[in-house]
C-alpha positions, 0 to 999 in steps of 0.5 A: 410338258418339257420345262415344268412351266406353269400356265401363268409363266407361259402366258408371260413368255408368249404374251397370251392370256391364260384362258387362251393357252387353256383353250389351245391345250383343250383343242389338241388332239393326242396322236395315236401311239406308234408301236414297233412290236419286238421282244421286250422286258417290261416294267409294270406299275400303277401310280396315283394322282389324288382321285385317279391312278394310271397303270403303265407298261414300260420297256425299261431298256428303251425307256418307252411307255408302251401302254397305259390306262387311267384307273380308280384303283389297282386291279389284276384285270388292268395288268391282264388287259395291258398284257393281252393288248401288247401281245395282240400287237405282236410284242413278245414279253420276255420278262416282267418286273413288278411290285408286290401286288398279290397275284401279279405273277399269276397274270404273267404266268410262264413269263419270268417275273422279277419282284422290284427290289425297291418295293421289296425293301419298302415292304420290309420297312413297314414291319421294321420301320426306317430306323429300327432300334433293336439289333435284329431289326437293324440286321434285317434292314442291312440285309435288304439294303445289300440285296443287289449284292446277293444271289438267291442262295446267299439271301436265303442263307442270311435269312436262315442264319438270322433266324437261328441267331434270334430264334429265342428272341422270336419266341418271346410272348407277351400277355394281354389282359383283354386278348391273351398271349401274342408274340412280342416281336410279331412284326419281325416274324412277319418281316422274315416270313415276307422275305422268304416268300418274296425270295423266289422272285427277287433274283429272276434277273440272275437266271437268264442271259437277257436284260431284266430290270431289278426295279420298276417305275418309281423314278419315272413316276417321280419325274412325271409327278414333278411335271404334273405338280407344276400345274397345281389346281388343273382340272382332272380332264386337263391333268389326264391329258397332260399325263398322257402327252408326257407318257406319249413323249417318253416314246423314242418315236416322239421328240420334243420338236415333234410334240411342238408341232401339236401346238 
């Protein structure tokens, strides 16, 4: 959990057989998550490990994972379940930062919703690629890269300025013998539509006087996957248990020494 050590490395360190370590790990009972209901600014997201995924609700300010659920796919109902669970415990959700999953803001209706800047840029890259060759694409990429320096009015102004500058370019069409006419730069048109649509949730953090994170859980998930990745070949049951212990350990309630007592 803590040092990305494999079972074979641990067996050498403690002079125990790998099978003995596996058995000890299987016998561990995971402690129940302790909660301290309070006002929170949530970040929510789902990450996948081959055949399953895990939905995580995290208090980004205190770096505490508050709720998680193992899933086969990402659904709005999973987020709805997490919201209801935390509210029933007494948490007050002040804001939510999430990715671009369609319909996600509606799950947290009447709660300020922030569209993750990382996912917003990632969404636009799928239209213009990481290294656009045409000048319009290069300019769009630059706008998204400088997102953190804008407010909503500036962002919309830059988009409208870009559209006006390249209006003739965007109107160009190409004829296809099998299907007829289509816009030559359809992906750029899709990118600009997407940017306009997401603009209403990109600058929520700028409208309130309390902490609202701009990004979701990508860094936390990357750290989680590095630790889990050290145990390649681990069975699904043990992998889920390992993930749950890591998520539990992110809580300020649990420390490295306290987790050692589990063993």
